[in-house]
Residue, then its C-alpha position, 0 to 999 in steps of 0.5 A: m713504784r715504777q710499775l705502778l706509775t706506768a700503769i697509771f699512765l697507761f690508764l690515763i692514756s686509755l681514758g683519753v683515747h676513749a674520750q676521743d672515740r666519738w667526734n663531734l663537729r667542734s672537735i673535728v674542725d678544731y683537730a682539722m684546723t690544727n693538723n691540716i698540712n696546708v695550715k702548717l705550711s701557712e703557719v711557716q709563712i707567718k714565721i717568715a713574715a715575722v722574721n722579715l718584719k724583725q729584720s726590717k726594724l733592726s735595719q734602722y740600727p747602726t751596723a758594726g763589723f770587726s776585722v783582723n788580718t795577718g800576712l807575710n810581706s816582702g819586697s818593696n812595700q809600705d810599713p803599716t806602722s810608719f807608712s814609709r817605704i821599706t824593703q824587707t820581709y816582715l809579718s804584719s797584722g791589722l785590726q779594724l772596727q767599723s760602724s755606720a748608720d743611716i741618718f736620713n733616707f727619705y723614709s725608705k726604711r720606715n715604709t719598708i718596716a710598715a710594709n712588712g708589718w702589714e705583710a705579717k698581718a696578711a699572712l695571719a689573715a691567709t692562715d685564717k682563710i685556709k682555716y675557714d675553708i678547712a672548717l667548711s670542708a670538714a663540716t661538709a664531710y661531717l654532714q655527708i657522713l650524717l646523711s650516709k648513716e641516715q640513708e644506711n639506716i633507711a636501707a636497713v629498715q627496708i631490709q627488715q620490712t622485706q624480710a618480714q614480708l618474705t617470711n609471711t609470704r613463705k608461710l602462705v606459699d607453703a600453705g598453698s594460699l599464694p603461688e611461688l612466684n610471690a615468694t620469688q619476687l620478694e626474695a629478689q627484692l630482698a637481694l636488691d635491698s641488701l645491695n642498696y644497704i651495702t652501697t650506702k654502708g660503702n658510701t658511709t665509709q668513703a665519707i669517713l675516709n674523706l673527712k680523715a683526709n681533710m683532718n690529716l688523720d690516719a686512715a686506719a685510726p678508729f673513728e666514730i662521730d656523734t650523730p645528732p638527729v637532723e631535726s635537732i640541728p638549729v638553722e637560721s630562717l631564710a628571712s634572716l639570711q638575705p644576701d645583701y645583708v649577709y654580704d655587708i657582714a661578710i665583706k667586713n669579716m671574711p679573712q680573704q677580704r681582710y687579707n686583701d686589705f692588708k696586702l693593698i696597704a703593704a703594696t702602698k708602703k712598698a711603693a713609698a719605700a721604692r720611691g724613697a730609695m731613689y733619693p740621696t741617703f745621709g749617713a754617719y760612719l766611725n772607724l777604729g783601727s791599729n797595725y802591727n809589724n814584727q820588724s818594728k823596733i824602738v830605741t831603749g838606750f845608747t852606748p856612750k862614746i867620747t869623740d874628738i872633733g877638733f882643736v881650739n886655741v884660747g889665749g895661746t893654749t890649744y885645747v882638744v874639742n870633743a863631743p859625746s856620742g853613742t850608738a842607739i840600742y834597739k829592740n822589737s816593739s811589742f804587739t800590745s805597745q804597737l797597737s796602742d801607738n798605732f791606734r787611729q780613729g776616724i769619724g764623718i758623715s757620708l752622702s750617697v746619691p744614686i746617679f745611674n744604675g741601669s734604671s734599677l731603682r726607677s724600675n723597682y718603683e714602677r713595678s711597685k706601682l703596678n703591684i698596687s694595681t694588681v692587688q686592687l684588681q684582685k681585691e675587686q675580684d675577690n669582692q665580686k666572687l664573695k658577693q656571687d657566692i652568697y647569692q648563689a648560696y642563697n638561691a641554692a638554699l631557696i631551692a633546697y627548701e622547696k625541694f625539702n618541703t616537696s619531698k616531705k609531701s612525697v614521703d607522706i603520700n607514699e607512706l599512705n600508699f604503702s599502708y593501703a597496699s600492705k593491707r590489700s596484699a594481706v587479703g590477697m587483693l594486690g599482687t606482690f609485684d605491685l606491693i614491691t613497687t609501692q614499697n620501692n617508691l616509698l624507699r626512694a621518697k625517703l631517701e630523696y627526702t633525707s638527702n634534701r633535708y641535709d642539703y637544705v641544712f648544709k646550704i643554710k649552714v653556708l649562709e651562717f658561715y658567711k654571716g660570721m656565725g661559725l659552724k654549729l650543729 
C-alpha cells in the first residue's frame, strides 16, 4: 500500500514538473514576483511596519509591572514592616505591582499610531514598486529570448539556403560547368553562416540565464518558454498611448507615486507627534505592595502573675494591694499574614512637564519638519522622472515604429533582389560572390526587421505598463 501511494505521489509530481516545462509571460512574472530576493526583503519590511503599528497601538493601554525582591539585612536599618529603626539581622521580602496610564499627551501617541499606519501602507506600496520593476524586467528578458530565438531561426534558414546553393554548385563544379572558386566561396559563406547561428544560439542561452537570475531560478534547471509569433502579440495603437494621457493615469496608479503620498502623510503625522511630545503629559498611577520580615513577631498570649504593689489601711485594717501581670508570649509572624497585614495601596495622578532636556524634543520636531520637506521634494522629483520616462518611452516607440516600417520595406526589396540574383546565378549570369552578397544583405535586413519589430512591441508594452494595462503577450 505504501509503495502504491509513493508511486502515485511521484506520478503527480512528474505531472506538475511536466506542466511547468514551458513558461509563458504570466507564469514567469508570477514566479519572479513571488521568489525574487528583493521582493522577499521588501516583505520583511512590511512585517516590521506591521509590528511597529501594533506596538504603537498597544502603547495607548496602561502599563503594568510586578516585582519581587528578597534580601538579607544587618546593622542599623529600617524594618520593612514596622518602619522603625532596628539593629538586627533579618531576611526580608517585598512584592509590588505598579500600573500607569497616560490620560492626555497632546495627541502625540495618536499621531504616532497614524504615522505608523501610513508607514505600513507605504511599505506595501514599496513592495508593489519592486514587483512592478521585476515584472517589467522579466517581460524584457522574455521578449529578448523571443527575439534571440527568432534570430536563431533566421540564421538556421540561412544555413539551409547556403547549404542548398553549395550542393547545387558542387554538382556544377564537378561537371565542369563552374570553376572551383564558386564552391569555395559558398563553403566560406557556409562557415560564416554557421558562426552566426552559433552566436545567435549563445545569445538565446544568455537571455535565458538572465531571465532565470531575475526569477531567482536555478541556472541549471530545465527551462522552456512558449514562443508566440510576434505578429500575434496584441499591442495598443500609439494614438491611444499619448504621453499626457498615460501620465495622468500613471501618476494616480504607479506604486512609487502611492509610496510617496503615503510617506508624506506619515511624515506630517510624525511631525505632529514630535510637536505633542514637547507639551506636558497627564497620567494616572496605581501601586500595590507588601513586605515580609522573618524576625517580625506577634503576641499570642501572656503568662499570668500576681504582683504585690503596696498596702492600704481601711478602717484600721491593713490590706495588701496586688495587681495581675504577666509576660507576653511571642511567635514569628507567618509570611501570608504579613503580606495581608502589610498590604498597602496607592493611587494618584501625575503631571510630567519637559522643561530642559538639551533641546532634544525641539530638535526632533525640527528634524520632522525638515523630513516633510525632503519627502515633498522626493515626491516632486519622482513625478518629474515618471513624466520624463513616459515621454521618452513614447518617443522611443515612435522611432521604433518608423524603424519597423522601414526595415519591413528593406526586407521586401532585398527578398526581391535575392530572387532575381538566384535566377541569374542559376543560368550563369551572376557570380557566386555577388549572389552571396545579395543573400547576406537579405539576412541583415531580416535580422534588423526582427529586431526592430520586437523593439517596437517592447516599447509599446512599456507604455501599456505605465497606462496600467499590465503585461500581456
